[in-house]
N, C-alpha and C positions, 0 to 999 in steps of 0.2 A: 945225558947230559946239555943244557943250554951255554954255548959259548956265548963271552962277551959281547961280540959281536950279531949275537942275535939278542939277551939279554935287551942292548940295547937299540934295535930295530922294535922289541915288544914295550921296551918301555914308553918311547917316543910315540907307539900304535897308540897305548892305554891312556896315556895323557894327553892325546889329541882326539880318544872318542870317545871317553867318559864321559863328556855332556852331553853328547846326545844318545845315547846307551843308558844313561840314565833318565833323561825322559823318557824314553823308548817304557823303560821299566814300569815309572812313577804312573803312564797314565796305564800298565797292565796289572801296576795294583792297586787299581783304584786310589787314584793317590797319598798310596803308604809311603814314607818319605825313608822311614826306616828300611819298609820292605824290599822298596824300591834300591835301594842301595845296597841289601844285601844280594841279592839281585845279580847286580851290574858288578858285585863282586866273582858271586860262584862262577859266572856268564865269563870274565877277564881269567878268573883262574883255571876256568878248564879251557881255555884259551893258551893259554902258556903254558900248560901240559902237554897241549898238544902243538906247540908252535910252528913246529916243522912246514906241519901239515896246514898250519891257519896258513903261513907265508906264501902258500905255493899255490894257493884259492889263487881261483880268476877274481876274485872279491872278496874283499880280507870282511870289510863291513859286510856284507851280507852273511859272511859263515861266521863270525861273531853275536850277531843280529840274529841269525835264525838261533848259536847256543843259547840265546839268554831268549828268547820265545818258549823254547824245548824245555829249558830250566826251571821257567812258569808254571807251564803247565803240568811237568811234571810233580812239579814243589803242590799247586795244586789239587794233580789227581792222589800225589799220595797223606795231603789236608794234615802236613806235617805241623801248621802253625794253627795254634789258636788265638791267635789277635787279631783284635778288631780293627776296623778305617776306625781314626780319630774326627770327632764329630766338625770339628774345623779347620781348616786345608790352611797353614802356611804360604801369606804371598807370594815371600821368598823365591817359594817353588815354581814359581810359574813365569819366573823374570817380566819383562815390560812389557805394555802393550795387550791390547784389548781386553777386555770386557771382565772382569774380575767373576762378578754373580754370573757370565756368562760359562765360566769353566769351573769354577764349583759346581752348581748345575749340573755340564757333562759331567763334567766325574766321582758326584754321585750315584748321577745312571749310569754311567759305563761301572762300577763300583756293582750294578747287583745283577751285571751279565753275567751268564755263564764263562768260564774265565775262554774257553778257546771263543766262545762270540767276540768276546773283549777283546780277542788277541786280532781276528781277524779286521774287524773296525779299525786298529788301531796302527794294524802294515796300511792297511789299505788307501784308509781315508787323514793318518793324520803326519807317518812316512810315507805316503804316496807312492805305496806299491801298485801295480799292476797287479789282476787277479793273478795269473803265471804267476809272481816272481811272490806273490802272498801262498798261494799253493805248494812252491817249490821251499818255501821254507814253514811251514808249516807242516807238509809234509802232505800233503790233502788235493781233489781232485779239481780243477779249475772251478767246475761247475758247483762242487762242495763248496768254496767258498764263495763264486756266486749266490747259492741260497744262501749260506748265513751270511753274507750283509745284509741282502734284505730279508731275512728276519729279523735281524740285529738292529739293524738302524730303524723297524717298524716298532722292535717292543721299545730302545731309547725313544720314537717320538713319543712311546705312550705313557714311559717313566716320566719324560719332563711335561708330558701332559699340557695345560692351559700357559702353565709357567714355559711356555714355548716361545709364545705370541710375545708376552712382555718380553724378555731376553733378548728378541732377535730387532723388535723397535726401538731406535735411538730419538 
């Protein structure tokens, strides 16, 4: 049973980390707002259920992010959802700053990648994790992360095609 102090500690953790977890989940789900919300709730629910272990972890953020990524990969692997990504991405999901056309194009291309490749790219380049950190979080070897990164980036460039040039020139 979770004590009052532990409950307060978990609530503080969840309220301060939810937005960052949501941004990661949104990228993992290819821009699907509702699926990202569900994914964050699943990750936080699992974190709450094992809060004693999470609070003793050296890096609580990494622990819960790993739970988030693994929940996403598990959901994709089981193919429980028949939902399809939306045609238009809401502007408010991405905050301010940056080129919205570039974000939409990147999210669309990311959504076409296999879930594990998408997870590698999100952790490596969006979350700015090292190869080793990404490998630990995904349960892969460092060499596998490097290979997946290279091939996923090549596929992402291919998906963006000619549109990539027009998006990067201002």
